[in-house]
C-alpha positions as CSV (number, residue, x, y, z in Angstrom):
1,M,-4.3,134.3,67.7
2,T,-4.4,136.2,64.4
3,R,-7.6,135.8,62.4
4,F,-7.2,134.1,59.0
5,I,-9.7,134.9,56.3
6,L,-10.2,133.3,52.9
7,A,-11.5,136.0,50.6
8,S,-13.0,133.5,48.2
9,G,-16.3,131.6,47.8
10,S,-14.5,128.6,46.3
11,Q,-15.7,125.4,48.0
12,I,-12.6,123.5,47.0
13,R,-10.3,126.1,48.5
14,A,-12.3,126.0,51.7
15,Q,-12.2,122.2,51.7
16,I,-8.4,122.1,51.3
17,L,-7.9,124.4,54.3
18,K,-10.5,122.5,56.4
19,Q,-9.0,119.1,55.6
20,A,-5.6,120.5,56.7
21,H,-7.1,121.6,60.0
22,I,-6.2,125.3,59.3
23,P,-8.5,127.6,61.3
24,F,-10.1,130.2,58.9
25,E,-13.3,132.0,58.1
26,V,-14.7,132.9,54.7
27,I,-15.6,136.4,53.7
28,K,-16.2,136.5,50.0
29,A,-15.1,139.6,48.2
30,D,-17.5,141.4,45.9
31,V,-15.2,141.6,42.8
32,D,-16.2,141.6,39.2
33,E,-13.5,139.6,37.5
34,S,-14.7,140.4,34.0
35,V,-14.1,144.1,34.6
36,I,-10.6,143.5,35.8
37,K,-9.9,141.3,32.8
38,S,-11.2,143.9,30.4
39,E,-9.2,146.7,32.0
40,R,-5.9,144.8,32.5
41,T,-5.3,143.6,28.9
42,D,-1.6,144.3,29.5
43,L,-1.4,141.2,31.8
44,D,-0.6,137.7,30.6
45,P,-2.6,134.8,32.0
46,R,0.0,134.1,34.7
47,D,0.0,137.7,36.0
48,M,-3.7,137.9,35.7
49,A,-4.1,135.2,38.3
50,L,-2.1,137.2,40.8
51,C,-3.9,140.4,39.9
52,L,-7.3,138.8,40.6
53,A,-6.1,137.2,43.9
54,E,-5.0,140.6,45.1
55,A,-8.2,142.3,44.0
56,K,-10.2,139.8,46.0
57,A,-8.1,140.2,49.1
58,I,-7.9,144.1,49.2
59,P,-11.4,145.0,50.2
60,V,-11.7,142.2,52.7
61,S,-8.3,143.2,54.2
62,Q,-9.4,146.9,54.4
63,D,-12.6,145.9,56.2
64,H,-10.7,143.6,58.6
65,P,-7.2,145.2,59.0
66,E,-6.2,143.0,62.0
67,A,-6.6,139.8,60.1
68,L,-4.5,138.0,57.5
69,V,-6.5,137.8,54.3
70,L,-5.9,135.3,51.6
71,G,-6.9,136.1,48.0
72,A,-6.6,133.3,45.5
73,D,-7.3,132.8,41.9
74,Q,-6.5,130.5,39.0
75,T,-6.4,131.1,35.3
76,M,-6.1,128.7,32.4
77,E,-4.0,129.3,29.4
78,L,-4.2,127.4,26.1
79,D,-2.1,128.5,23.2
80,G,-1.3,131.8,25.0
81,E,-5.0,132.6,25.4
82,L,-6.7,133.3,28.7
83,L,-9.8,131.2,28.9
84,D,-12.8,131.9,31.1
85,K,-15.3,129.5,32.7
86,L,-18.0,128.3,30.3
87,P,-21.4,130.0,30.6
88,D,-23.2,126.7,29.9
89,A,-22.4,123.0,29.5
90,A,-23.3,123.0,25.8
91,L,-19.9,124.6,25.1
92,A,-17.9,122.0,27.0
93,R,-17.6,119.7,24.0
94,E,-15.9,122.4,21.9
95,R,-13.5,123.3,24.7
96,L,-12.6,119.7,25.6
97,T,-12.1,118.9,21.9
98,R,-9.7,121.8,21.6
99,M,-7.8,120.7,24.6
100,R,-7.6,117.0,23.5
101,G,-4.0,115.7,23.0
102,R,-2.4,119.0,24.1
103,P,-1.0,120.6,27.2
104,H,-2.5,123.6,28.9
105,F,-1.4,125.7,31.9
106,L,-3.1,126.4,35.2
107,H,-1.7,129.5,36.8
108,S,-2.3,130.0,40.5
109,G,-2.0,133.4,42.1
110,L,-2.1,133.9,45.8
111,A,-1.8,137.0,48.0
112,I,-1.9,137.4,51.7
113,L,-2.7,140.9,52.9
114,Q,-2.9,142.6,56.3
115,A,-4.3,146.1,56.7
116,G,-4.7,146.4,53.0
117,Q,-1.1,145.7,52.2
118,V,0.4,142.6,50.5
119,I,2.7,140.9,52.9
120,W,3.2,137.7,50.8
121,S,2.4,136.6,47.3
122,L,3.0,133.6,45.1
123,Q,2.6,132.6,41.4
124,Q,2.7,129.0,40.5
125,T,2.1,127.2,37.2
126,S,1.1,123.7,36.6
127,T,1.2,122.0,33.2
128,I,-1.7,119.6,32.4
129,H,-1.3,117.2,29.5
130,V,-4.7,116.1,28.2
131,R,-4.7,112.7,26.6
132,D,-5.9,112.0,23.1
133,F,-9.2,110.6,24.3
134,S,-11.8,109.0,22.0
135,D,-15.1,110.5,21.0
136,D,-16.9,107.7,22.9
137,F,-15.0,108.7,26.1
138,L,-15.9,112.4,25.5
139,D,-19.6,111.5,25.1
140,G,-19.6,109.6,28.4
141,Y,-17.6,112.3,30.2
142,L,-20.0,115.0,29.1
143,Q,-23.0,112.9,30.3
144,N,-21.5,112.3,33.7
145,A,-19.3,115.3,34.6
146,G,-22.3,117.4,35.9
147,D,-21.4,120.8,37.5
148,A,-17.7,120.4,36.7
149,L,-18.4,121.5,33.1
150,T,-19.2,125.0,34.2
151,A,-17.7,125.2,37.7
152,S,-14.1,125.2,36.5
153,V,-12.5,126.9,33.5
154,G,-11.2,123.6,32.1
155,A,-14.6,121.9,32.3
156,Y,-13.2,119.3,34.7
157,A,-12.7,118.6,38.3
158,Y,-9.2,117.2,38.7
159,E,-10.1,115.5,42.0
160,G,-13.0,113.6,40.3
161,L,-13.9,112.2,36.9
162,G,-11.8,114.9,35.3
163,A,-8.7,112.9,36.3
164,Q,-9.5,110.5,33.4
165,L,-8.9,113.3,30.9
166,F,-5.1,113.5,31.6
167,E,-2.1,111.5,30.6
168,R,0.2,113.4,33.0
169,V,0.5,116.6,35.1
170,E,3.4,118.7,36.1
171,G,2.7,120.5,39.3
172,D,1.5,120.4,42.8
173,Y,-1.8,118.5,43.4
174,Y,-3.2,121.3,45.6
175,A,-2.1,124.0,43.1
176,I,-4.1,122.2,40.4
177,L,-7.1,122.3,42.6
178,G,-6.7,126.0,43.1
179,L,-4.8,126.5,46.3
180,P,-1.1,125.6,46.7
181,L,-1.4,124.5,50.3
182,L,2.2,124.0,51.5
183,P,3.5,127.5,50.8
184,V,0.3,129.0,52.5
185,A,0.9,126.8,55.5
186,A,4.5,128.0,55.8
187,V,3.4,131.6,55.8
188,L,0.7,130.9,58.4
189,R,3.4,129.3,60.6
190,D,5.6,132.3,60.2
191,Q,2.7,134.6,61.1
192,G,1.7,132.6,64.2
193,V,-1.6,131.3,62.8
194,L,-0.2,127.8,62.9
195,T,2.2,126.2,65.3
196,S,5.8,126.1,63.9
């Protein structure tokens, strides 16, 4: 059976694959995303997600040419601006206040490579509508959110307490978490990793 490698250190992406009983191994790529973002200012936030996904998969695929290697990334766009993860939780209040009562976009970029070549890629956008929450809610959220404040670009974990921030979402649940599962599973069936 063909090896399937996730070129990402994301715990949630690994958890999604594990819960779906997809056989995989993790080999995290050593990629400096900040360098790519500074060099590729020509890309909009949606295209940046795919660029980062490919950048993660390329070195792992070159080192393991027989395997299928999945690179995945997600970017957040607010008012046309590409936002990065917060360096510390102290900035979370400012970010969440800016997001309050407004939509933002989560762009998923996926690329599967073999022998250093892209054999499949996907871009998918989810629209997240943040509710007009109270300052009291925000105070409680900041006190209880923990690592979510710096682990994700939006300062929330959608699968946890962060769900209370939203009034509605337009998009696939797995894509919002960072790995659109169903399209990946379809490719793995086509490639013989999973039974069709």
